[in-house]
N, CA, C, O and the ligand as a Tripos MOL2 file, in Angstrom:
@<TRIPOS>MOLECULE
protein
  281   279    71     0     0
PROTEIN
NO_CHARGES

@<TRIPOS>ATOM
      1 N          23.1180  -19.3150   16.7490 N.3       1 MET1
      2 CA         24.3920  -19.5660   17.1350 C.3       1 MET1
      3 C          24.5150  -20.7170   18.2340 C.2       1 MET1
      4 O          24.9230  -20.5090   19.3760 O.2       1 MET1
      5 N          24.1630  -21.7910   17.8080 N.am      2 ALA2
      6 CA         24.0910  -22.9570   18.8560 C.3       2 ALA2
      7 C          25.6260  -23.6780   18.5480 C.2       2 ALA2
      8 O          25.8500  -24.2020   17.4570 O.2       2 ALA2
      9 N          26.5120  -23.6440   19.4960 N.am      3 PHE3
     10 CA         27.6730  -24.3970   19.5360 C.3       3 PHE3
     11 C          27.4350  -25.6470   20.4300 C.2       3 PHE3
     12 O          26.7430  -25.6420   21.4470 O.2       3 PHE3
     13 N          28.1100  -26.7410   19.9100 N.am      4 GLY4
     14 CA         28.1860  -27.8310   20.5540 C.3       4 GLY4
     15 C          26.5390  -28.5850   20.5760 C.2       4 GLY4
     16 O          26.2940  -29.6500   21.1430 O.2       4 GLY4
     17 N          25.7270  -27.9080   19.9670 N.am      5 LYS5
     18 CA         24.4830  -28.6390   19.9310 C.3       5 LYS5
     19 C          24.0570  -29.4490   18.6950 C.2       5 LYS5
     20 O          24.8790  -29.4240   17.7790 O.2       5 LYS5
     21 N          23.0990  -30.0590   18.5180 N.am      6 LYS6
     22 CA         22.7500  -30.6940   17.1010 C.3       6 LYS6
     23 C          22.5740  -29.7020   16.0690 C.2       6 LYS6
     24 O          22.2530  -28.5300   16.2660 O.2       6 LYS6
     25 N          22.7830  -30.2000   15.0550 N.am      7 ASN7
     26 CA         22.5540  -29.0590   13.7360 C.3       7 ASN7
     27 C          21.1180  -28.7360   13.5980 C.2       7 ASN7
     28 O          20.2530  -29.5660   13.3180 O.2       7 ASN7
     29 N          20.8930  -27.3250   13.8370 N.am      8 GLN8
     30 CA         19.4540  -26.7270   13.6020 C.3       8 GLN8
     31 C          19.7030  -25.9180   12.5570 C.2       8 GLN8
     32 O          20.6170  -25.0930   12.5620 O.2       8 GLN8
     33 N          18.6970  -26.1510   11.3440 N.am      9 PRO9
     34 CA         18.7820  -25.0810   10.3400 C.3       9 PRO9
     35 C          18.4470  -23.7360   10.8680 C.2       9 PRO9
     36 O          17.5420  -23.6270   11.6960 O.2       9 PRO9
     37 N          19.0560  -22.7880   10.4850 N.am     10 GLU10
     38 CA         19.1470  -21.4180   10.7990 C.3      10 GLU10
     39 C          17.9980  -20.8300   10.2940 C.2      10 GLU10
     40 O          17.9010  -20.9480    9.0730 O.2      10 GLU10
     41 N          16.9120  -20.1120   10.9550 N.am     11 ILE11
     42 CA         15.7800  -19.6320   10.6400 C.3      11 ILE11
     43 C          16.0960  -18.2320   10.0290 C.2      11 ILE11
     44 O          16.7110  -17.4020   10.6990 O.2      11 ILE11
     45 N          15.7410  -18.0080    8.9560 N.am     12 VAL12
     46 CA         15.7060  -16.6260    8.3630 C.3      12 VAL12
     47 C          14.5940  -16.3180    7.7620 C.2      12 VAL12
     48 O          14.0360  -17.0700    6.9630 O.2      12 VAL12
     49 N          14.0900  -14.9550    8.1630 N.am     13 GLU13
     50 CA         12.7510  -14.5630    7.6180 C.3      13 GLU13
     51 C          13.0330  -13.3020    6.7660 C.2      13 GLU13
     52 O          13.8930  -12.4630    7.0320 O.2      13 GLU13
     53 N          12.1610  -13.2800    5.6640 N.am     14 GLU14
     54 CA         12.3360  -12.0550    4.9570 C.3      14 GLU14
     55 C          11.0520  -11.7070    4.3470 C.2      14 GLU14
     56 O          10.1520  -12.5450    4.2910 O.2      14 GLU14
     57 N          10.9270  -10.6610    3.9400 N.am     15 GLU15
     58 CA          9.6710  -10.1810    3.2410 C.3      15 GLU15
     59 C           9.6050  -10.7950    1.8020 C.2      15 GLU15
     60 O          10.5600  -10.6430    1.0390 O.2      15 GLU15
     61 N           8.4920  -11.4850    1.4250 N.am     16 THR16
     62 CA          8.4800  -12.3760    0.3820 C.3      16 THR16
     63 C           7.3160  -12.0120   -0.4430 C.2      16 THR16
     64 O           6.2490  -11.7930    0.1300 O.2      16 THR16
     65 N           7.4020  -11.9210   -1.7470 N.am     17 LYS17
     66 CA          6.3130  -11.6050   -2.6130 C.3      17 LYS17
     67 C           5.5150  -12.7970   -2.5940 C.2      17 LYS17
     68 O           6.1320  -13.8510   -2.7480 O.2      17 LYS17
     69 N           4.1970  -12.8550   -2.4270 N.am     18 ILE18
     70 CA          3.2650  -14.1770   -2.3850 C.3      18 ILE18
     71 C           2.1090  -13.7220   -3.1420 C.2      18 ILE18
     72 O           1.8850  -12.5510   -3.4500 O.2      18 ILE18
     73 N           1.2850  -14.8830   -3.4600 N.am     19 TRP19
     74 CA          0.1220  -14.7840   -4.1160 C.3      19 TRP19
     75 C          -1.1250  -15.3410   -3.2240 C.2      19 TRP19
     76 O          -1.1900  -16.5110   -2.8480 O.2      19 TRP19
     77 N          -1.9100  -14.5470   -2.9940 N.am     20 VAL20
     78 CA         -3.1840  -15.0620   -2.1740 C.3      20 VAL20
     79 C          -4.4290  -15.3800   -3.0110 C.2      20 VAL20
     80 O          -4.7420  -14.6240   -3.9310 O.2      20 VAL20
     81 N          -5.1820  -16.5260   -2.7090 N.am     21 CYS21
     82 CA         -6.3060  -17.1450   -3.2800 C.3      21 CYS21
     83 C          -7.3130  -15.7350   -3.0870 C.2      21 CYS21
     84 O          -7.4340  -15.0600   -2.0650 O.2      21 CYS21
     85 N          -7.9080  -15.5600   -4.2730 N.am     22 SER22
     86 CA         -9.0850  -14.6320   -4.0700 C.3      22 SER22
     87 C         -10.2040  -14.9140   -3.3830 C.2      22 SER22
     88 O         -10.8510  -14.0750   -2.7550 O.2      22 SER22
     89 N         -10.4920  -16.1880   -3.4820 N.am     23 SER23
     90 CA        -11.7650  -16.8810   -2.9090 C.3      23 SER23
     91 C         -11.8340  -16.7890   -1.4740 C.2      23 SER23
     92 O         -10.7980  -16.8900   -0.8180 O.2      23 SER23
     93 N         -13.0470  -16.5930   -0.8720 N.am     24 GLU24
     94 CA        -13.3730  -16.1530    0.5580 C.3      24 GLU24
     95 C         -13.3450  -17.7710    1.2070 C.2      24 GLU24
     96 O         -13.1290  -18.0180    2.3940 O.2      24 GLU24
     97 N         -13.5480  -18.5410    0.4060 N.am     25 ASP25
     98 CA        -13.5130  -20.1480    0.7780 C.3      25 ASP25
     99 C         -12.3130  -20.8980    0.9930 C.2      25 ASP25
    100 O         -12.2730  -21.9650    1.6060 O.2      25 ASP25
    101 N         -11.2140  -20.2400    0.4090 N.am     26 CYS26
    102 CA         -9.9080  -20.7500    0.1990 C.3      26 CYS26
    103 C          -8.6960  -20.1280    0.8440 C.2      26 CYS26
    104 O          -8.3430  -19.0390    0.3920 O.2      26 CYS26
    105 N          -8.0280  -20.6420    1.8040 N.am     27 ASN27
    106 CA         -6.9240  -19.8340    2.3360 C.3      27 ASN27
    107 C          -5.6300  -20.0210    1.6380 C.2      27 ASN27
    108 O          -4.5890  -19.5590    2.1060 O.2      27 ASN27
    109 N          -5.6720  -20.6950    0.5170 N.am     28 CYS28
    110 CA         -4.4090  -20.9750    0.0250 C.3      28 CYS28
    111 C          -3.6590  -19.9230   -0.5380 C.2      28 CYS28
    112 O          -4.2780  -18.9980   -1.0630 O.2      28 CYS28
    113 N          -2.2590  -19.9110   -0.5110 N.am     29 TRP29
    114 CA         -1.2770  -18.8840   -0.8100 C.3      29 TRP29
    115 C          -0.2240  -19.4280   -1.3840 C.2      29 TRP29
    116 O          -0.1340  -20.6430   -1.2110 O.2      29 TRP29
    117 N           0.7570  -18.8330   -2.1270 N.am     30 MET30
    118 CA          1.9280  -19.4760   -2.5440 C.3      30 MET30
    119 C           2.9530  -18.3870   -2.6750 C.2      30 MET30
    120 O           2.6270  -17.2110   -2.8310 O.2      30 MET30
    121 N           4.1450  -18.7810   -2.6120 N.am     31 ARG31
    122 CA          5.2850  -17.8560   -3.0190 C.3      31 ARG31
    123 C           5.2350  -17.5820   -4.4570 C.2      31 ARG31
    124 O           4.6070  -18.2680   -5.2640 O.2      31 ARG31
    125 N           5.9090  -16.5760   -4.7260 N.am     32 ASP32
    126 CA          5.9890  -15.9890   -6.0360 C.3      32 ASP32
    127 C           7.1500  -16.6430   -6.7970 C.2      32 ASP32
    128 O           8.2960  -16.1960   -6.7630 O.2      32 ASP32
    129 N           6.7660  -17.7590   -7.5040 N.am     33 ASN33
    130 CA          7.7450  -18.2520   -8.3680 C.3      33 ASN33
    131 C           7.5610  -17.9830   -9.6900 C.2      33 ASN33
    132 O           8.0480  -18.8180  -10.4530 O.2      33 ASN33
    133 N           7.0100  -17.0780  -10.1670 N.am     34 PHE34
    134 CA          6.7330  -16.8270  -11.2910 C.3      34 PHE34
    135 C           7.5820  -15.5400  -11.8830 C.2      34 PHE34
    136 O           7.3200  -14.4680  -11.3370 O.2      34 PHE34
    137 N           8.4500  -15.5230  -12.8090 N.am     35 LYS35
    138 CA          9.1950  -14.5980  -13.2170 C.3      35 LYS35
    139 C           8.6800  -13.5440  -14.2260 C.2      35 LYS35
    140 O           9.2910  -12.5450  -14.6060 O.2      35 LYS35
    141 N           7.4590  -13.9460  -14.5830 N.am     36 SER36
    142 CA          6.7540  -13.0570  -15.4990 C.3      36 SER36
    143 C           5.7780  -12.2310  -14.8010 C.2      36 SER36
    144 O           5.7390  -12.2580  -13.5710 O.2      36 SER36
    145 N           5.0060  -11.5180  -15.4620 N.am     37 ASP37
    146 CA          3.7540  -10.8360  -14.8980 C.3      37 ASP37
    147 C           2.5750  -11.6920  -14.8500 C.2      37 ASP37
    148 O           1.5170  -11.3720  -14.3090 O.2      37 ASP37
    149 N           2.7900  -12.7130  -15.3970 N.am     38 GLU38
    150 CA          1.5400  -13.7830  -15.6180 C.3      38 GLU38
    151 C           0.8660  -13.8940  -14.1570 C.2      38 GLU38
    152 O           1.5310  -14.1040  -13.1430 O.2      38 GLU38
    153 N          -0.5170  -13.7310  -14.1720 N.am     39 LYS39
    154 CA         -1.1340  -14.2880  -12.9590 C.3      39 LYS39
    155 C          -1.3590  -15.5500  -12.6250 C.2      39 LYS39
    156 O          -1.9960  -16.2020  -13.4520 O.2      39 LYS39
    157 N          -0.9840  -16.1500  -11.5410 N.am     40 PRO40
    158 CA         -1.0490  -17.4910  -11.3380 C.3      40 PRO40
    159 C          -2.6410  -17.7930  -10.9970 C.2      40 PRO40
    160 O          -3.4010  -16.8980  -10.6280 O.2      40 PRO40
    161 N          -3.0500  -19.1860  -11.1710 N.am     41 VAL41
    162 CA         -4.4510  -19.2250  -10.6710 C.3      41 VAL41
    163 C          -4.1950  -20.3210   -9.3110 C.2      41 VAL41
    164 O          -3.2350  -21.0800   -9.1820 O.2      41 VAL41
    165 N          -5.1320  -20.1830   -8.5450 N.am     42 CYS42
    166 CA         -4.9400  -21.1270   -7.2960 C.3      42 CYS42
    167 C          -4.9680  -22.5970   -7.6200 C.2      42 CYS42
    168 O          -5.8810  -23.1340   -8.2470 O.2      42 CYS42
    169 N          -3.8200  -23.2590   -7.1110 N.am     43 PRO43
    170 CA         -3.6760  -24.7810   -7.2280 C.3      43 PRO43
    171 C          -4.8090  -25.4770   -6.6960 C.2      43 PRO43
    172 O          -5.1770  -26.4980   -7.2770 O.2      43 PRO43
    173 N          -5.4510  -25.0530   -5.6190 N.am     44 ILE44
    174 CA         -6.7200  -25.7190   -5.0350 C.3      44 ILE44
    175 C          -8.0650  -25.5030   -5.6520 C.2      44 ILE44
    176 O          -8.8480  -26.4300   -5.8580 O.2      44 ILE44
    177 N          -8.3190  -24.2120   -5.9500 N.am     45 CYS45
    178 CA         -9.6380  -24.0760   -6.4410 C.3      45 CYS45
    179 C          -9.7420  -23.3720   -7.8050 C.2      45 CYS45
    180 O         -10.8230  -23.1940   -8.3680 O.2      45 CYS45
    181 N          -8.6390  -23.0090   -8.2700 N.am     46 LYS46
    182 CA         -8.5610  -22.4590   -9.7990 C.3      46 LYS46
    183 C          -9.0580  -20.9950   -9.7830 C.2      46 LYS46
    184 O          -9.2880  -20.4390  -10.8570 O.2      46 LYS46
    185 N          -9.2120  -20.4260   -8.7500 N.am     47 SER47
    186 CA         -9.6600  -18.8900   -8.3790 C.3      47 SER47
    187 C          -8.3870  -18.0420   -9.0200 C.2      47 SER47
    188 O          -7.2790  -18.5740   -9.0960 O.2      47 SER47
    189 N          -8.5970  -16.8280   -9.4280 N.am     48 GLU48
    190 CA         -7.6000  -15.8590   -9.4350 C.3      48 GLU48
    191 C          -6.8740  -15.6300   -8.1630 C.2      48 GLU48
    192 O          -7.4880  -15.7440   -7.1020 O.2      48 GLU48
    193 N          -5.3660  -15.2560   -8.1840 N.am     49 MET49
    194 CA         -4.6040  -14.9030   -6.9440 C.3      49 MET49
    195 C          -4.2780  -13.3940   -7.1270 C.2      49 MET49
    196 O          -4.1690  -12.8100   -8.2050 O.2      49 MET49
    197 N          -4.1480  -12.8910   -5.9370 N.am     50 GLU50
    198 CA         -3.8460  -11.4970   -5.7200 C.3      50 GLU50
    199 C          -2.4140  -11.4130   -5.4150 C.2      50 GLU50
    200 O          -2.1010  -12.1720   -4.4980 O.2      50 GLU50
    201 N          -1.5020  -10.7630   -5.8740 N.am     51 ALA51
    202 CA         -0.4070  -10.2580   -5.2730 C.3      51 ALA51
    203 C          -0.1020   -9.6280   -4.0030 C.2      51 ALA51
    204 O          -0.7690   -8.6090   -3.8250 O.2      51 ALA51
    205 N           0.7550   -9.9380   -2.9990 N.am     52 THR52
    206 CA          0.8510   -9.2320   -1.7730 C.3      52 THR52
    207 C           2.2330   -9.6050   -1.4990 C.2      52 THR52
    208 O           3.0200  -10.0680   -2.3250 O.2      52 THR52
    209 N           2.4970   -9.3280   -0.0840 N.am     53 SER53
    210 CA          3.8390   -9.8640    0.4750 C.3      53 SER53
    211 C           3.5090  -10.2150    2.0090 C.2      53 SER53
    212 O           2.5880   -9.7220    2.6590 O.2      53 SER53
    213 N           4.3120  -11.0290    2.3950 N.am     54 LYS54
    214 CA          4.3510  -11.5020    3.7410 C.3      54 LYS54
    215 C           5.7870  -11.7670    3.9950 C.2      54 LYS54
    216 O           6.6360  -12.1000    3.1680 O.2      54 LYS54
    217 N           5.9620  -11.5170    5.5860 N.am     55 VAL55
    218 CA          7.2930  -12.0340    6.1770 C.3      55 VAL55
    219 C           7.4240  -13.5570    6.3200 C.2      55 VAL55
    220 O           6.7060  -14.0930    7.1650 O.2      55 VAL55
    221 N           8.1160  -14.1880    5.7160 N.am     56 LEU56
    222 CA          8.0930  -15.8150    5.5280 C.3      56 LEU56
    223 C           9.5800  -16.1900    6.2050 C.2      56 LEU56
    224 O          10.6070  -15.5120    6.2180 O.2      56 LEU56
    225 N           9.3280  -17.4740    6.7440 N.am     57 GLN57
    226 CA         10.6490  -18.1160    7.1160 C.3      57 GLN57
    227 C          11.1980  -18.6710    5.6870 C.2      57 GLN57
    228 O          10.4820  -19.3340    4.9370 O.2      57 GLN57
    229 N          12.1780  -18.4220    5.4740 N.am     58 VAL58
    230 CA         12.9660  -18.9900    4.3040 C.3      58 VAL58
    231 C          13.3020  -20.4080    4.6140 C.2      58 VAL58
    232 O          14.0980  -20.7870    5.4730 O.2      58 VAL58
    233 N          12.5690  -21.1710    3.7770 N.am     59 VAL59
    234 CA         12.5720  -22.4710    3.8240 C.3      59 VAL59
    235 C          13.1860  -23.2660    2.5320 C.2      59 VAL59
    236 O          12.9690  -22.8680    1.3880 O.2      59 VAL59
    237 N          13.9860  -24.4450    2.8230 N.am     60 THR60
    238 CA         14.5900  -25.0440    1.8210 C.3      60 THR60
    239 C          13.8690  -26.4600    0.7950 C.2      60 THR60
    240 O          14.2930  -27.0670   -0.1880 O.2      60 THR60
    241 N          12.5510  -26.5630    1.6590 N.am     61 ASN61
    242 CA         11.8490  -27.6740    1.1480 C.3      61 ASN61
    243 C          11.5240  -27.1350   -0.3340 C.2      61 ASN61
    244 O          11.9460  -26.0620   -0.7650 O.2      61 ASN61
    245 N          10.7390  -28.0020   -1.0270 N.am     62 ASN62
    246 CA         10.0850  -27.5410   -2.3810 C.3      62 ASN62
    247 C           8.6590  -27.4170   -2.6010 C.2      62 ASN62
    248 O           8.0720  -27.4770   -3.6810 O.2      62 ASN62
    249 N           8.1530  -27.2290   -1.3930 N.am     63 SER63
    250 CA          6.7240  -27.0720   -1.4100 C.3      63 SER63
    251 C           6.4120  -25.6700   -2.2820 C.2      63 SER63
    252 O           7.0480  -24.6450   -2.0390 O.2      63 SER63
    253 N           5.5180  -25.7120   -3.1750 N.am     64 LEU64
    254 CA          5.1190  -24.5920   -3.8500 C.3      64 LEU64
    255 C           3.9570  -23.9220   -3.2740 C.2      64 LEU64
    256 O           3.8030  -22.7220   -3.5050 O.2      64 LEU64
    257 N           3.1970  -24.5030   -2.6170 N.am     65 TYR65
    258 CA          2.2050  -23.5850   -1.9760 C.3      65 TYR65
    259 C           1.8740  -24.3140   -0.6020 C.2      65 TYR65
    260 O           2.2830  -25.4130   -0.2270 O.2      65 TYR65
    261 N           1.1070  -23.5040   -0.0040 N.am     66 TYR66
    262 CA          0.7780  -23.6270    1.4720 C.3      66 TYR66
    263 C          -0.7100  -23.3530    1.9160 C.2      66 TYR66
    264 O          -1.4870  -22.8760    1.0890 O.2      66 TYR66
    265 N          -0.9930  -23.5460    2.7820 N.am     67 LYS67
    266 CA         -2.4220  -23.1710    3.3390 C.3      67 LYS67
    267 C          -2.1830  -22.5320    4.8190 C.2      67 LYS67
    268 O          -1.4310  -23.0640    5.6350 O.2      67 LYS67
    269 N          -2.7920  -21.5210    5.0350 N.am     68 GLU68
    270 CA         -2.6800  -20.6710    6.4120 C.3      68 GLU68
    271 C          -2.9030  -21.5850    7.5180 C.2      68 GLU68
    272 O          -3.8020  -22.4260    7.5280 O.2      68 GLU68
    273 N          -2.0670  -21.3970    8.4440 N.am     69 ASN69
    274 CA         -2.1770  -22.0860    9.7790 C.3      69 ASN69
    275 C          -1.9450  -23.5460    9.5000 C.2      69 ASN69
    276 O          -2.5150  -24.3160   10.2720 O.2      69 ASN69
    277 N          -1.3320  -23.9860    8.6960 N.am     70 GLN70
    278 CA         -0.8830  -25.2290    8.6580 C.3      70 GLN70
    279 C           0.4090  -25.4510    9.3760 C.2      70 GLN70
    280 O           0.9150  -26.5730    9.4020 O.2      70 GLN70
    281 ZN         -7.9560  -21.0810   -3.8970 Zn       71 ZN71
@<TRIPOS>BOND
     1     1     2 1
     2     2     3 1
     3     3     4 2
     4     3     5 am
     5     5     6 1
     6     6     7 1
     7     7     8 2
     8     7     9 am
     9     9    10 1
    10    10    11 1
    11    11    12 2
    12    11    13 am
    13    13    14 1
    14    14    15 1
    15    15    16 2
    16    15    17 am
    17    17    18 1
    18    18    19 1
    19    19    20 2
    20    19    21 am
    21    21    22 1
    22    22    23 1
    23    23    24 2
    24    23    25 am
    25    25    26 1
    26    26    27 1
    27    27    28 2
    28    27    29 am
    29    29    30 1
    30    30    31 1
    31    31    32 2
    32    31    33 am
    33    33    34 1
    34    34    35 1
    35    35    36 2
    36    35    37 am
    37    37    38 1
    38    38    39 1
    39    39    40 2
    40    39    41 am
    41    41    42 1
    42    42    43 1
    43    43    44 2
    44    43    45 am
    45    45    46 1
    46    46    47 1
    47    47    48 2
    48    47    49 am
    49    49    50 1
    50    50    51 1
    51    51    52 2
    52    51    53 am
    53    53    54 1
    54    54    55 1
    55    55    56 2
    56    55    57 am
    57    57    58 1
    58    58    59 1
    59    59    60 2
    60    59    61 am
    61    61    62 1
    62    62    63 1
    63    63    64 2
    64    63    65 am
    65    65    66 1
    66    66    67 1
    67    67    68 2
    68    67    69 am
    69    69    70 1
    70    70    71 1
    71    71    72 2
    72    71    73 am
    73    73    74 1
    74    74    75 1
    75    75    76 2
    76    75    77 am
    77    77    78 1
    78    78    79 1
    79    79    80 2
    80    79    81 am
    81    81    82 1
    82    82    83 1
    83    83    84 2
    84    83    85 am
    85    85    86 1
    86    86    87 1
    87    87    88 2
    88    87    89 am
    89    89    90 1
    90    90    91 1
    91    91    92 2
    92    91    93 am
    93    93    94 1
    94    94    95 1
    95    95    96 2
    96    95    97 am
    97    97    98 1
    98    98    99 1
    99    99   100 2
   100    99   101 am
   101   101   102 1
   102   102   103 1
   103   103   104 2
   104   103   105 am
   105   105   106 1
   106   106   107 1
   107   107   108 2
   108   107   109 am
   109   109   110 1
   110   110   111 1
   111   111   112 2
   112   111   113 am
   113   113   114 1
   114   114   115 1
   115   115   116 2
   116   115   117 am
   117   117   118 1
   118   118   119 1
   119   119   120 2
   120   119   121 am
   121   121   122 1
   122   122   123 1
   123   123   124 2
   124   123   125 am
   125   125   126 1
   126   126   127 1
   127   127   128 2
   128   127   129 am
   129   129   130 1
   130   130   131 1
   131   131   132 2
   132   131   133 am
   133   133   134 1
   134   134   135 1
   135   135   136 2
   136   135   137 am
   137   137   138 1
   138   138   139 1
   139   139   140 2
   140   139   141 am
   141   141   142 1
   142   142   143 1
   143   143   144 2
   144   143   145 am
   145   145   146 1
   146   146   147 1
   147   147   148 2
   148   147   149 am
   149   149   150 1
   150   150   151 1
   151   151   152 2
   152   151   153 am
   153   153   154 1
   154   154   155 1
   155   155   156 2
   156   155   157 am
   157   157   158 1
   158   158   159 1
   159   159   160 2
   160   159   161 am
   161   161   162 1
   162   162   163 1
   163   163   164 2
   164   163   165 am
   165   165   166 1
   166   166   167 1
   167   167   168 2
   168   167   169 am
   169   169   170 1
   170   170   171 1
   171   171   172 2
   172   171   173 am
   173   173   174 1
   174   174   175 1
   175   175   176 2
   176   175   177 am
   177   177   178 1
   178   178   179 1
   179   179   180 2
   180   179   181 am
   181   181   182 1
   182   182   183 1
   183   183   184 2
   184   183   185 am
   185   185   186 1
   186   186   187 1
   187   187   188 2
   188   187   189 am
   189   189   190 1
   190   190   191 1
   191   191   192 2
   192   191   193 am
   193   193   194 1
   194   194   195 1
   195   195   196 2
   196   195   197 am
   197   197   198 1
   198   198   199 1
   199   199   200 2
   200   199   201 am
   201   201   202 1
   202   202   203 1
   203   203   204 2
   204   203   205 am
   205   205   206 1
   206   206   207 1
   207   207   208 2
   208   207   209 am
   209   209   210 1
   210   210   211 1
   211   211   212 2
   212   211   213 am
   213   213   214 1
   214   214   215 1
   215   215   216 2
   216   215   217 am
   217   217   218 1
   218   218   219 1
   219   219   220 2
   220   219   221 am
   221   221   222 1
   222   222   223 1
   223   223   224 2
   224   223   225 am
   225   225   226 1
   226   226   227 1
   227   227   228 2
   228   227   229 am
   229   229   230 1
   230   230   231 1
   231   231   232 2
   232   231   233 am
   233   233   234 1
   234   234   235 1
   235   235   236 2
   236   235   237 am
   237   237   238 1
   238   238   239 1
   239   239   240 2
   240   239   241 am
   241   241   242 1
   242   242   243 1
   243   243   244 2
   244   243   245 am
   245   245   246 1
   246   246   247 1
   247   247   248 2
   248   247   249 am
   249   249   250 1
   250   250   251 1
   251   251   252 2
   252   251   253 am
   253   253   254 1
   254   254   255 1
   255   255   256 2
   256   255   257 am
   257   257   258 1
   258   258   259 1
   259   259   260 2
   260   259   261 am
   261   261   262 1
   262   262   263 1
   263   263   264 2
   264   263   265 am
   265   265   266 1
   266   266   267 1
   267   267   268 2
   268   267   269 am
   269   269   270 1
   270   270   271 1
   271   271   272 2
   272   271   273 am
   273   273   274 1
   274   274   275 1
   275   275   276 2
   276   275   277 am
   277   277   278 1
   278   278   279 1
   279   279   280 2
@<TRIPOS>SUBSTRUCTURE
     1 MET1         2 RESIDUE 1 A MET
     2 ALA2         6 RESIDUE 1 A ALA
     3 PHE3        10 RESIDUE 1 A PHE
     4 GLY4        14 RESIDUE 1 A GLY
     5 LYS5        18 RESIDUE 1 A LYS
     6 LYS6        22 RESIDUE 1 A LYS
     7 ASN7        26 RESIDUE 1 A ASN
     8 GLN8        30 RESIDUE 1 A GLN
     9 PRO9        34 RESIDUE 1 A PRO
    10 GLU10       38 RESIDUE 1 A GLU
    11 ILE11       42 RESIDUE 1 A ILE
    12 VAL12       46 RESIDUE 1 A VAL
    13 GLU13       50 RESIDUE 1 A GLU
    14 GLU14       54 RESIDUE 1 A GLU
    15 GLU15       58 RESIDUE 1 A GLU
    16 THR16       62 RESIDUE 1 A THR
    17 LYS17       66 RESIDUE 1 A LYS
    18 ILE18       70 RESIDUE 1 A ILE
    19 TRP19       74 RESIDUE 1 A TRP
    20 VAL20       78 RESIDUE 1 A VAL
    21 CYS21       82 RESIDUE 1 A CYS
    22 SER22       86 RESIDUE 1 A SER
    23 SER23       90 RESIDUE 1 A SER
    24 GLU24       94 RESIDUE 1 A GLU
    25 ASP25       98 RESIDUE 1 A ASP
    26 CYS26      102 RESIDUE 1 A CYS
    27 ASN27      106 RESIDUE 1 A ASN
    28 CYS28      110 RESIDUE 1 A CYS
    29 TRP29      114 RESIDUE 1 A TRP
    30 MET30      118 RESIDUE 1 A MET
    31 ARG31      122 RESIDUE 1 A ARG
    32 ASP32      126 RESIDUE 1 A ASP
    33 ASN33      130 RESIDUE 1 A ASN
    34 PHE34      134 RESIDUE 1 A PHE
    35 LYS35      138 RESIDUE 1 A LYS
    36 SER36      142 RESIDUE 1 A SER
    37 ASP37      146 RESIDUE 1 A ASP
    38 GLU38      150 RESIDUE 1 A GLU
    39 LYS39      154 RESIDUE 1 A LYS
    40 PRO40      158 RESIDUE 1 A PRO
    41 VAL41      162 RESIDUE 1 A VAL
    42 CYS42      166 RESIDUE 1 A CYS
    43 PRO43      170 RESIDUE 1 A PRO
    44 ILE44      174 RESIDUE 1 A ILE
    45 CYS45      178 RESIDUE 1 A CYS
    46 LYS46      182 RESIDUE 1 A LYS
    47 SER47      186 RESIDUE 1 A SER
    48 GLU48      190 RESIDUE 1 A GLU
    49 MET49      194 RESIDUE 1 A MET
    50 GLU50      198 RESIDUE 1 A GLU
    51 ALA51      202 RESIDUE 1 A ALA
    52 THR52      206 RESIDUE 1 A THR
    53 SER53      210 RESIDUE 1 A SER
    54 LYS54      214 RESIDUE 1 A LYS
    55 VAL55      218 RESIDUE 1 A VAL
    56 LEU56      222 RESIDUE 1 A LEU
    57 GLN57      226 RESIDUE 1 A GLN
    58 VAL58      230 RESIDUE 1 A VAL
    59 VAL59      234 RESIDUE 1 A VAL
    60 THR60      238 RESIDUE 1 A THR
    61 ASN61      242 RESIDUE 1 A ASN
    62 ASN62      246 RESIDUE 1 A ASN
    63 SER63      250 RESIDUE 1 A SER
    64 LEU64      254 RESIDUE 1 A LEU
    65 TYR65      258 RESIDUE 1 A TYR
    66 TYR66      262 RESIDUE 1 A TYR
    67 LYS67      266 RESIDUE 1 A LYS
    68 GLU68      270 RESIDUE 1 A GLU
    69 ASN69      274 RESIDUE 1 A ASN
    70 GLN70      278 RESIDUE 1 A GLN
    71 ZN71       281 GROUP 0 **** ****
């Protein structure tokens, strides 16, 4: 609640279903943008991905995947 300050986007966190790359050499994960039960493959290394959840900041950019610690 910043009054009289520059417009800062409100940071909202929520538990979000994500997919994590199963490869030990790859830290890629991505949000669950799949509405079916279809298993995605890692966009980086094409390994299978495992469903899990993570508390994430809700962001409005349209990046579909992320790397840890980025
Ligand atoms: Zn991967």
